[in-house]
ZASE-494604 format. One line per 10 residues: number of its first residue (from 1); for each residue x, y, z of C-alpha. Coordinates in Angstrom, 2 decimals, padded with zeros to 5 digits. Layout:
# ZASE-494604
NUM	X,Y,Z | ...
//
This chain:
# ZASE-494604
1	125.96,100.04,090.47 | 124.08,101.22,093.57 | 123.23,098.23,095.76 | 119.70,098.13,097.17 | 118.97,095.57,099.85 | 116.93,095.21,103.04 | 113.81,097.08,104.03 | 112.77,100.57,102.91 | 109.56,102.19,104.18 | 107.91,104.56,101.69
11	107.47,107.40,104.16 | 103.94,108.51,105.01 | 103.41,112.27,104.76 | 102.18,113.91,108.00 | 099.66,116.72,107.73 | 098.50,119.28,110.27 | 094.80,119.64,111.03 | 094.69,122.44,108.47 | 096.17,120.14,105.81 | 099.70,121.56,105.65
21	102.89,119.51,105.82 | 103.76,118.84,109.47 | 107.51,119.32,109.91 | 107.80,118.31,113.57 | 105.99,115.04,112.88 | 108.26,114.31,109.92 | 111.15,114.73,112.34 | 109.47,112.54,114.96 | 108.79,109.68,112.54 | 112.20,109.71,110.87
31	114.14,109.90,114.13 | 112.10,107.01,115.53 | 112.63,104.97,112.35 | 116.36,105.74,112.49 | 116.58,103.46,115.54 | 115.42,100.43,113.52 | 117.68,098.50,111.14 | 116.14,099.90,107.97 | 118.29,100.33,104.87 | 116.82,103.71,104.00
41	113.69,105.63,103.08 | 111.58,106.29,100.01 | 110.10,109.80,100.08 | 106.96,110.80,098.15 | 105.91,107.38,097.01 | 102.27,106.30,096.84 | 102.19,105.77,100.61 | 103.35,109.37,100.97 | 100.20,110.47,099.10 | 102.43,111.87,096.39
51	099.54,112.28,093.96 | 098.02,114.69,096.53 | 101.17,116.80,096.90 | 102.12,119.93,095.00 | 105.62,119.95,093.44 | 106.94,122.37,096.07 | 105.58,120.11,098.82 | 107.45,117.15,097.36 | 110.67,119.15,097.38 | 110.00,120.15,100.98
61	109.53,116.51,102.01 | 112.75,115.58,100.20 | 114.58,118.28,102.17 | 113.15,117.40,105.59 | 113.70,113.65,105.37 | 117.27,114.21,104.17 | 117.78,116.53,107.14 | 116.56,114.06,109.76 | 117.72,110.74,108.31 | 120.57,109.04,110.11
71	123.89,108.97,108.30 | 124.19,105.88,106.16 | 120.49,105.55,105.34 | 119.92,105.40,101.59 | 117.52,108.08,100.39 | 115.24,107.26,097.48 | 112.80,109.75,095.99 | 109.43,109.02,094.46 | 109.39,111.23,091.38 | 107.20,109.47,088.86
81	104.44,111.59,087.29 | 102.78,111.35,083.91 | 105.20,113.40,081.85 | 108.84,112.63,081.23 | 109.65,116.33,081.61 | 108.31,116.77,085.16 | 109.61,113.39,086.31 | 113.13,114.34,085.21 | 112.81,117.79,086.83 | 111.79,116.32,090.21
91	114.46,113.63,090.00 | 117.25,116.06,089.31 | 116.09,118.38,092.10 | 116.26,115.43,094.52 | 119.74,114.60,093.26 | 120.87,118.03,094.48 | 119.62,117.11,097.99 | 121.64,113.92,098.36 | 119.17,111.31,097.11 | 120.74,108.23,095.56
101	117.97,106.79,093.35 | 114.53,107.69,092.02 | 111.50,105.40,092.16 | 109.36,106.12,089.10 | 105.87,104.66,088.71 | 104.41,103.52,085.44 | 102.56,106.33,083.61 | 098.92,105.39,083.30 | 096.49,108.26,082.72 | 096.18,107.74,078.95
111	095.69,103.99,079.26 | 094.66,103.49,075.64 | 098.09,104.83,074.62 | 100.27,103.64,077.49 | 099.02,100.15,078.32 | 101.57,098.44,076.11 | 105.17,097.43,076.58 | 106.56,099.75,073.88 | 105.06,102.87,075.48 | 106.32,101.93,078.93
121	109.81,101.15,077.65 | 109.89,104.48,075.78 | 108.87,106.42,078.92 | 111.42,104.83,081.24 | 114.26,105.07,078.74 | 113.52,108.76,078.18 | 113.52,109.43,081.92 | 116.69,107.42,082.52 | 118.52,109.14,079.66 | 118.05,112.55,081.30
131	118.14,111.68,084.99 | 121.05,112.47,087.28 | 119.96,109.56,089.50 | 119.66,105.85,088.76 | 116.05,104.83,088.17 | 113.92,102.20,089.92 | 110.77,101.18,088.04 | 107.68,101.17,090.27 | 104.91,098.78,089.28 | 101.64,098.88,091.24
141	098.88,097.76,088.86 | 096.23,097.68,091.60 | 096.42,101.50,091.68 | 097.53,102.48,088.19 | 095.60,099.92,086.19 | 098.76,099.17,084.19 | 100.93,096.14,084.87 | 104.26,096.54,083.12 | 105.14,093.29,081.41 | 108.05,091.22,082.67
151	109.46,091.29,079.13 | 109.48,095.11,079.20 | 111.35,095.07,082.51 | 113.89,092.64,081.06 | 114.45,095.02,078.13 | 114.76,098.03,080.45 | 117.27,096.22,082.65 | 119.77,096.65,079.80 | 119.71,100.45,080.24 | 122.77,101.51,082.28
161	120.76,103.99,084.36 | 117.82,101.71,085.20 | 118.94,099.57,088.11 | 115.89,098.05,089.82 | 112.15,097.52,090.02 | 109.76,097.69,092.94 | 107.21,095.01,092.06 | 104.06,095.60,094.10 | 101.63,093.35,092.26 | 102.17,090.50,094.73
171	102.54,088.14,091.74 | 105.32,085.79,092.82 | 105.45,084.02,089.47 | 106.09,087.30,087.67 | 108.66,088.36,090.26 | 110.54,085.07,089.81 | 110.46,085.43,086.02 | 112.04,088.86,086.24 | 114.70,087.65,088.68 | 115.63,084.88,086.24
181	115.70,086.97,083.07 | 116.86,090.53,083.87 | 120.41,091.63,083.23 | 122.92,090.56,085.88 | 123.09,093.22,088.59 | 119.56,094.52,088.01 | 117.72,094.33,091.35 | 114.14,093.19,091.94 | 112.53,094.43,095.16 | 109.15,093.39,096.50
191	106.47,095.93,097.35 | 104.16,093.41,099.02 | 104.37,092.80,102.78 | 101.93,089.83,102.64 | 104.43,088.01,100.39 | 107.68,089.38,101.84 | 109.42,086.19,102.97 | 108.47,084.17,099.87 | 109.71,087.05,097.70 | 113.06,087.08,099.47
201	113.30,083.31,099.12 | 112.62,083.70,095.40 | 115.58,086.07,095.08 | 114.28,089.58,095.75 | 117.05,091.92,096.88 | 114.82,093.58,099.50 | 111.50,095.32,099.82 | 109.82,098.72,099.83 | 106.91,098.24,102.24 | 104.15,100.62,103.32
211	103.59,098.30,106.29 | 107.08,099.20,107.55 | 105.83,102.68,108.48 | 103.75,101.14,111.26 | 105.71,097.96,112.01 | 109.32,098.35,110.84 | 110.66,095.94,113.47 | 108.54,093.08,112.14 | 109.68,093.74,108.56 | 113.36,093.94,109.52
221	112.98,090.76,111.60 | 111.75,088.89,108.52 | 114.66,090.31,106.48 | 117.18,089.25,109.13 | 115.63,085.78,109.39 | 116.03,085.40,105.64 | 119.57,086.76,105.68 | 120.65,084.38,108.46 | 118.71,081.44,106.98 | 116.38,081.07,109.94
231	113.43,079.93,107.86 | 111.21,078.92,110.75 | 111.50,082.36,112.33 | 110.95,084.06,108.99 | 107.80,082.10,108.24 | 106.53,082.61,111.79 | 106.83,086.39,111.48 | 105.35,086.28,107.99 | 102.30,084.55,109.44 | 102.07,087.11,112.25
241	101.97,090.08,109.89 | 099.70,088.50,107.28 | 096.41,089.95,108.57 | 097.57,093.42,109.72 | 099.64,093.88,106.56 | 096.66,092.99,104.39 | 094.42,095.40,106.30 | 096.66,098.44,105.82 | 097.95,097.72,102.33 | 094.90,096.23,100.64
251	091.66,096.66,102.58 | 091.93,100.09,104.24 | 094.93,101.60,102.49 | 096.57,104.83,103.61 | 093.87,105.84,106.15 | 094.24,102.44,107.81 | 098.02,102.62,107.71 | 098.05,106.06,109.28 | 095.89,104.87,112.16 | 098.18,101.86,112.63
261	101.12,104.26,112.82 | 099.35,106.18,115.57 | 098.85,102.90,117.46 | 102.57,102.13,117.36 | 103.95,105.49,118.42 | 104.52,107.06,115.02 | 102.49,109.97,113.71 | 100.04,108.98,111.04 | 097.33,111.55,111.55 | 094.76,112.32,108.91
271	095.18,111.70,105.18 | 094.68,114.49,102.68 | 091.20,114.96,101.25 | 089.43,113.34,099.50 | 090.79,110.45,101.62 | 089.25,110.38,105.10 | 090.21,108.74,108.43 | 088.95,105.24,109.16 | 085.73,104.74,111.12 | 085.56,103.79,114.83
281	084.67,100.23,113.80 | 087.74,099.95,111.60 | 089.89,101.38,114.38 | 088.81,098.53,116.64 | 089.64,096.02,113.91 | 093.10,097.52,113.43 | 093.75,097.66,117.18 | 093.03,093.94,117.44 | 095.16,093.10,114.39 | 098.16,095.09,115.60
291	098.02,093.81,119.17 | 101.45,092.26,119.75 | 103.03,093.64,116.56 | 106.03,095.65,117.75 | 106.77,099.03,116.25
//
């Protein structure tokens, strides 16, 4: 089974002023991130504004990140959409480009039909049955409005092609329940920077963190502190990132994250409409919060 561990940023998608994909800035960000001890990259996740991208744009991002990623970095693709058919199509296209796993979010548009464990299990099993890549479940109920039950994840962990979950709810109790009950070898990763160190202590294999686009060093430092059992250092860094991580993952979202990337030498730029850049007042708040947080 593919081993996932450490820190993975879900790559932000750079756009030109006219709204097109910005190849040179993709190269800039990935080559700068290559210098940090990250385990790999997730391309076209929620942080990458995947719901704003056309299918051909997703394939283009898959290609460019694979081109610029340092050898040895694990490449994960965000391929989850509402239908099984398109999710499988995107996943198998990414497989042809060297990606090693697909992160698939919970389907949610038809909530009256999909907000139950049976529907979610049916969707993920159907995707996994047809996918050329191993599947990572992606649960982010704050955005989708659907929180896949721990019991459904336990059932899905028995599928040979479903190997992990990115749990972004921030619910430590649920994360711990899954770690205890899933099939041996199934990996639980955190998607919440504000609870990173506690999640690792609880048994998470690693984390997929939007915050790592702007502050990868801080995230890797927490991972290394956990790995080397330096709890004081890990908790110290967790406290340092608490406010800035909350600002860019909860309060201001992608526009805030992109400005934080600009502050730390990455290219964030503008989000795609209807999202808009943060206000001058928010910029000042983010500048103060990220003061002293190394890129």
